[in-house]
C-alpha positions as CSV (number, residue, x, y, z in Angstrom):
1,M,124.2,119.4,102.9
2,T,121.7,122.1,101.8
3,I,118.1,121.0,101.2
4,R,116.8,122.5,97.9
5,V,113.2,123.4,98.1
6,L,110.4,124.2,95.6
7,I,107.2,126.0,96.9
8,A,104.0,125.6,95.0
9,D,101.0,127.5,96.0
10,D,98.5,129.7,94.1
11,Q,98.6,132.4,96.9
12,A,101.5,134.7,96.6
13,M,101.4,135.6,100.4
14,V,101.6,132.0,101.3
15,R,104.6,131.4,99.0
16,A,106.3,134.5,100.4
17,G,105.7,133.4,104.0
18,F,107.0,129.9,103.5
19,A,110.0,131.3,101.6
20,M,110.9,133.8,104.4
21,V,110.7,131.0,107.1
22,L,112.8,128.6,105.2
23,A,115.4,131.1,104.0
24,A,116.3,131.9,107.5
25,E,117.5,128.4,107.9
26,D,121.2,127.7,107.1
27,D,120.5,124.2,105.7
28,I,117.6,125.1,103.5
29,D,117.6,126.9,100.2
30,V,114.3,127.9,98.3
31,V,115.3,127.4,94.7
32,A,111.9,128.0,93.0
33,E,108.3,129.2,93.5
34,A,105.3,128.1,91.5
35,E,101.8,129.4,91.3
36,D,100.2,126.4,89.9
37,G,100.8,122.7,89.2
38,V,101.9,123.1,85.7
39,H,104.6,125.7,86.7
40,A,105.6,123.4,89.6
41,V,106.3,120.4,87.4
42,E,108.2,122.7,85.0
43,L,110.3,124.2,87.8
44,A,110.9,120.8,89.5
45,E,112.4,119.5,86.2
46,R,114.5,122.5,85.9
47,H,115.9,123.0,89.3
48,R,115.6,119.4,90.7
49,P,114.7,120.3,94.3
50,D,115.1,117.8,97.1
51,V,111.7,118.7,98.5
52,A,108.5,120.2,97.0
53,L,105.9,121.9,99.2
54,M,102.7,121.3,97.2
55,D,99.3,123.0,97.7
56,I,96.4,120.9,96.7
57,R,94.0,123.3,95.1
58,M,95.7,125.3,92.4
59,P,94.7,126.5,88.9
60,R,95.6,124.8,85.5
61,M,96.8,121.6,87.4
62,D,96.2,120.8,91.0
63,G,98.8,119.7,93.4
64,L,97.7,116.1,93.4
65,E,98.2,115.7,89.6
66,A,101.6,117.6,89.9
67,L,102.5,115.1,92.8
68,R,101.7,112.2,90.4
69,R,103.8,113.6,87.6
70,L,106.7,114.3,89.9
71,T,106.7,110.8,91.5
72,R,105.8,108.6,88.7
73,P,108.2,105.7,87.8
74,G,111.1,106.6,85.7
75,T,111.3,110.2,86.8
76,V,114.8,111.5,87.0
77,H,115.6,113.0,90.5
78,P,112.1,113.0,91.8
79,P,111.6,115.3,94.8
80,K,110.0,114.3,98.1
81,V,106.7,116.0,98.0
82,V,105.0,117.3,101.1
83,V,101.3,118.1,100.5
84,V,100.2,121.3,102.2
85,T,96.5,120.9,102.9
86,T,93.6,122.6,104.8
87,F,92.5,119.1,105.6
88,D,89.0,119.5,104.3
89,D,88.5,116.6,101.9
90,D,89.4,113.0,102.6
91,A,89.3,112.1,99.0
92,Y,92.3,114.4,98.3
93,V,94.3,113.0,101.2
94,Q,93.5,109.4,100.1
95,R,94.7,110.2,96.5
96,A,97.8,111.9,97.8
97,L,98.6,108.7,99.8
98,S,98.3,106.6,96.8
99,E,100.3,108.8,94.7
100,G,103.3,108.7,97.1
101,A,103.2,111.8,99.1
102,S,106.2,112.0,101.5
103,G,104.4,114.1,104.2
104,F,101.5,116.3,105.1
105,L,101.4,119.7,106.7
106,L,98.5,121.9,107.7
107,K,98.9,125.5,106.4
108,D,98.4,126.8,110.0
109,S,100.9,124.6,111.6
110,G,103.5,127.3,112.2
111,P,107.1,128.0,111.1
112,A,108.8,125.4,113.3
113,L,106.7,122.6,111.9
114,L,107.2,123.9,108.3
115,V,111.0,123.6,108.8
116,E,110.6,120.2,110.4
117,A,108.5,119.0,107.6
118,V,111.1,119.9,105.0
119,R,113.9,118.3,107.1
120,A,112.0,115.3,107.7
121,A,111.0,114.7,104.1
122,A,114.7,115.3,102.9
123,S,115.8,112.5,105.4
124,G,113.2,110.0,104.4
125,E,110.7,110.7,107.1
126,A,107.1,110.8,105.8
127,L,105.0,112.4,108.4
128,V,106.0,115.0,111.0
129,S,103.2,115.6,113.4
130,P,101.6,112.8,115.4
131,A,98.3,114.7,115.4
132,I,98.3,114.9,111.6
133,T,99.1,111.2,111.3
134,V,96.3,110.1,113.7
135,R,93.7,112.5,112.5
136,L,94.4,111.9,108.8
137,L,94.3,108.1,109.0
138,E,91.2,108.1,111.3
139,R,89.4,110.3,108.8
140,L,90.4,107.9,106.0
141,N,88.8,105.0,107.9
142,S,85.8,106.9,109.3
143,A,83.7,105.3,106.7
144,G,84.6,101.9,107.9
145,P,86.5,100.3,104.9
146,S,86.8,96.6,104.7
147,P,90.2,95.8,106.3
148,R,93.0,94.2,104.2
149,A,94.3,90.8,105.1
150,P,97.1,90.9,107.6
151,H,100.5,90.6,106.2
152,T,101.7,87.4,108.0
153,A,105.3,88.0,106.8
154,L,105.7,90.9,109.4
155,S,107.6,89.8,112.5
156,P,106.1,90.7,115.9
157,R,108.8,93.4,116.3
158,E,107.8,94.8,112.9
159,E,104.2,94.8,113.8
160,A,105.0,96.7,117.0
161,L,107.0,99.3,115.0
162,V,104.2,99.6,112.4
163,R,101.7,100.3,115.1
164,L,103.9,103.2,116.3
165,V,104.3,104.5,112.8
166,A,100.7,104.6,112.5
167,R,100.3,106.6,115.8
168,G,102.6,109.2,114.2
169,L,105.7,108.6,116.3
170,T,109.1,109.7,114.9
171,N,112.0,107.4,114.5
172,A,113.6,108.7,117.8
173,E,110.3,108.2,119.6
174,I,109.9,104.7,118.2
175,A,113.4,103.9,119.2
176,T,112.6,105.0,122.8
177,E,109.4,103.1,123.0
178,L,111.0,99.8,121.7
179,T,114.3,100.3,123.5
180,I,116.3,100.0,120.3
181,S,118.6,102.4,118.4
182,V,117.3,104.9,115.7
183,G,119.6,102.9,113.3
184,T,117.6,99.7,114.1
185,V,114.4,101.5,113.7
186,K,115.5,102.6,110.2
187,T,116.5,99.1,109.3
188,H,113.1,97.7,110.4
189,L,111.3,100.4,108.4
190,T,113.2,99.5,105.2
191,N,112.3,95.8,105.7
192,V,108.7,96.7,106.3
193,Q,108.6,98.9,103.3
194,T,109.9,96.0,101.2
195,K,107.5,93.5,102.6
196,L,104.4,95.8,102.2
197,N,105.7,97.2,98.9
198,A,105.2,100.7,100.5
199,R,107.0,103.6,99.1
200,N,107.2,105.5,102.4
201,R,105.9,105.5,106.0
202,V,102.7,107.2,105.0
203,E,101.7,104.1,103.1
204,I,103.0,101.9,106.1
205,A,100.7,103.9,108.4
206,A,97.8,103.7,105.9
207,W,98.2,99.9,105.6
208,A,98.2,99.6,109.4
209,W,94.8,101.4,109.6
210,E,93.3,99.6,106.7
211,S,94.3,96.2,107.9
212,G,93.0,96.9,111.4
213,L,96.4,96.6,113.1
214,V,95.8,99.8,115.2
215,D,92.1,100.6,115.3
216,G,90.8,97.6,117.3
217,R,89.8,95.3,114.5
218,R,92.8,93.1,115.3
């Protein structure tokens, strides 16, 4: 199955570079390129991509507002949105989490991670790089927010899995760590998402940090 991708970035060279990398993959097809958030929303509605790579700072409408519009309830064929960031503002990242971003990618991550990010988002994975996961969530909690109350409905196995998600491990790595199959990991993740009312593993990881499950408060 071919993954249809929309690239949204106000820099033409960035769009061209991303498109060149992705076009070289047999299972990825770049269907549209947008120079701002307004154009991104219009093209997403027209082309119905599976994944949208979304810059944050763009003219007319920024990537976070475009993300909100593309993932709002009732949207027909909403794409999985991977936010492309320079990682310079925690407020942007926190808003992206709350708006349902399916992943994060640093612009200087390199071609291999770009391709992995697209494939991961298309298959339901929310974050690709463990370093991005840990750094992102540590920065979100650097101001010492009040922890949420623990969710007692999680089983011990589910809590163990959530800790690993918050550390940035992939499904395969979690399966190895817990000595279970990847299919079982996905089943547990689905159950955890339901219990936490989380839209993706990004929100699961954010909950783990905010509740103190992984940073020493519990």
